[in-house]
LUMDREN-461472 format. One record per residue (C-alpha): x, y, z; residue in three letters. Coordinates in Angstrom, 2 decimals. Layout:
BEGIN
        c1        c2        c3   code
         X         Y         Z    ALA
...
***
This chain:
BEGIN
        c1        c2        c3   code
    -30.25      5.04     14.80    MET
    -31.75      8.37     13.80    LYS
    -34.17      8.85     10.96    ASN
    -32.16      9.75      7.84    LEU
    -34.10     12.99      7.38    LYS
    -33.06     14.12     10.87    GLU
    -29.35     13.51     10.25    MET
    -26.93     16.27      9.29    THR
    -24.98     16.06      6.07    LYS
    -21.83     15.22      8.07    GLU
    -23.67     12.41      9.90    ASP
    -24.86     11.00      6.58    LEU
    -21.36     11.12      5.09    GLU
    -19.92      9.33      8.13    ASN
    -22.68      6.71      7.91    LEU
    -21.90      6.21      4.22    LYS
    -18.22      5.61      5.04    LYS
    -19.15      3.06      7.68    GLU
    -21.51      1.31      5.27    ILE
    -18.81      1.19      2.54    ASP
    -16.34     -0.35      5.02    LYS
    -18.90     -2.94      6.14    GLU
    -19.69     -3.88      2.53    ILE
    -16.00     -4.45      1.83    ILE
    -15.71     -6.59      4.96    ASN
    -18.71     -8.69      3.95    ARG
    -17.74     -8.98      0.30    ASN
    -17.36    -12.61     -0.78    GLU
    -14.42    -11.57     -2.96    ASN
    -12.61    -10.26      0.11    ASN
    -10.20    -13.16     -0.04    LYS
     -7.09    -13.54      2.02    GLU
     -3.83    -14.06      0.16    TYR
     -0.43    -15.30      1.29    THR
      2.76    -13.54      0.21    PHE
      6.45    -14.38      0.61    GLU
      8.84    -11.80      2.02    PHE
     12.62    -11.72      2.30    GLU
     14.94     -8.76      2.73    ALA
     18.44     -8.22      4.10    THR
     19.82     -5.01      5.55    ASN
     22.22     -3.59      8.12    ASP
     20.08     -3.46     11.30    PRO
     21.74     -0.19     12.35    ARG
     20.17      1.39      9.27    LYS
     16.74     -0.20      9.50    GLY
     15.42     -3.70     10.00    THR
     13.12     -4.92      7.20    PRO
      9.46     -5.51      8.09    TYR
      5.91     -5.99      6.80    VAL
      2.99     -4.14      8.40    ALA
     -0.70     -3.64      7.64    LYS
     -1.72      0.03      7.62    LEU
     -4.98      1.01      9.32    VAL
     -6.63      4.33     10.09    TRP
     -6.78      5.18     13.80    ASN
     -9.90      7.34     14.16    VAL
     -9.23      8.34     17.79    GLU
     -5.71      9.59     17.11    GLU
     -6.42     10.74     13.54    ASN
     -3.38      8.99     12.08    LYS
     -2.19      5.90     10.23    VAL
     -1.17      2.99     12.49    ASP
      0.94     -0.03     11.65    ARG
      0.02     -3.58     12.64    VAL
      3.32     -5.43     12.30    PHE
      3.59     -8.96     11.00    CYS
      5.49    -10.53     13.88    ASN
      5.77    -14.09     12.57    ASN
      8.83    -13.40     10.40    MET
     12.14    -15.21     10.86    ASN
     15.13    -12.99     11.66    LYS
     18.59    -14.35     10.94    THR
     21.49    -12.20     12.12    TYR
     24.94    -12.06     10.58    GLY
     27.90     -9.98     11.65    LYS
     26.64     -6.77     10.01    LYS
     23.25     -7.67      8.59    GLU
     19.88     -9.17      9.36    VAL
     17.71    -11.17      6.98    THR
     13.98    -11.10      7.65    VAL
     11.93    -13.74      5.85    SER
      8.63    -15.52      6.00    GLY
      5.06    -15.43      4.80    LYS
      2.32    -12.97      5.60    TYR
     -1.36    -12.78      4.76    THR
     -3.35     -9.82      3.52    ALA
     -6.93     -9.36      2.42    LYS
     -8.27     -7.77     -0.73    GLU
     -8.27     -3.99     -0.34    GLY
     -5.77     -3.82      2.51    GLU
     -2.77     -1.51      2.45    ILE
      0.55     -3.13      3.34    ILE
      3.77     -1.29      4.15    GLU
      6.97     -3.12      3.29    ILE
     10.33     -1.89      4.48    ARG
     13.14     -3.52      2.56    TYR
     15.80     -1.68      4.50    GLY
     17.55      1.63      4.61    GLY
     20.84      3.47      4.41    SER
     22.31      6.40      6.25    TRP
     20.14      8.78      4.20    LYS
     17.32      6.68      2.70    ASN
     14.47      4.56      3.96    ASP
     13.28      1.92      1.49    TYR
      9.59      1.61      2.33    ARG
      6.62      1.26     -0.02    HIS
      2.86      1.06      0.45    TRP
      1.00     -1.63     -1.49    TYR
     -2.69     -2.16     -2.19    LEU
     -3.81     -5.81     -2.34    ILE
     -5.84     -6.42     -5.52    VAL
     -6.65     -9.86     -6.95    ASP
     -3.84    -11.48     -4.99    GLY
     -1.23     -8.96     -6.16    LYS
      0.60     -6.15     -4.42    GLU
      0.14     -2.89     -6.35    ILE
      2.65     -0.21     -5.37    ASN
      0.55      2.84     -4.47    VAL
      3.08      5.03     -2.64    ALA
      6.78      5.41     -1.99    ASP
      7.56      6.58      1.52    ILE
      9.05      9.83      0.14    ASP
      6.01     10.76     -1.99    ASN
      3.73     12.81      0.26    SER
      1.06     13.26     -2.45    LYS
      0.65      9.51     -2.94    LYS
      0.73      8.90      0.82    LYS
     -2.05     11.49      1.25    ALA
     -4.15      9.64     -1.36    GLU
     -3.65      6.35      0.48    VAL
     -4.53      8.03      3.77    THR
     -7.81      9.25      2.26    GLU
     -8.51      5.67      1.13    TYR
     -7.76      4.34      4.63    LEU
    -10.07      6.97      6.13    LYS
    -12.86      5.71      3.86    GLY
    -13.07      8.89      1.77    ASN
    -12.25      6.97     -1.43    ILE
    -13.96      3.68     -2.15    ASN
    -12.01      0.59     -3.22    PHE
    -13.15      0.50     -6.86    ASP
    -12.34      4.19     -7.45    GLU
     -8.94      3.80     -5.82    PHE
     -8.06      0.71     -7.88    VAL
     -9.13      2.38    -11.13    GLN
     -7.04      5.47    -10.38    ALA
     -3.97      3.40     -9.50    LYS
     -4.31      1.17    -12.57    GLN
     -4.59      4.26    -14.78    LYS
     -1.40      5.65    -13.18    GLU
      0.38      2.36    -13.86    ILE
     -0.74      2.38    -17.52    GLU
      0.50      5.97    -17.96    ILE
      3.86      5.11    -16.34    GLU
      4.24      1.99    -18.53    ASN
      3.57      4.05    -21.69    LYS
      6.10      6.65    -20.54    ARG
      8.71      3.94    -19.94    MET
      8.03      2.45    -23.39    GLU
      8.63      5.86    -24.97    GLU
     11.86      6.36    -23.02    VAL
     13.04      2.91    -24.07    SER
     12.13      3.59    -27.69    LYS
     14.01      6.92    -27.60    GLN
     17.07      5.13    -26.19    ASN
     17.01      2.62    -29.04    TRP
     16.60      5.43    -31.62    ILE
     19.51      7.36    -30.01    THR
     21.69      4.26    -30.23    LYS
     20.74      3.84    -33.90    GLY
     19.21      0.41    -33.38    VAL
     15.79      1.47    -34.72    ILE
     14.62      4.38    -36.82    GLU
***
């Protein structure tokens, strides 16, 4: 390894990303959790699946590592995929519940404290770009979690206001 003073700024930033990733991997709180999954869909319109998302440095893109231990039960016009999968703290999981002739029902989840936090819908390019930056190592875990929790709080407050307005409109409350 070079002396830090001899390294370029880009080299230092890349080293910092590698160090952050290694710290996450060594973190004692980096527990593995087990989740249940079950979804049914017409296989012609998209078979449900669970996949871990990882950044492929060589190809500069997001790759999927599919969970292949799921049970698939086929009916006449549908398939049910079910089973358990494991994910570690900080991992991004893509879940495809199914699809239709014009929609694909996929979401990206961040694993935090044994829970799946929805961080991106497949149609939201802005959110997907944020997740991609996280997978690249450009955003650290704590910053990413704080930002997502703040978004959830804002959305919950917005939904409370909408609900309150609906009750006022209906004359239930004043």
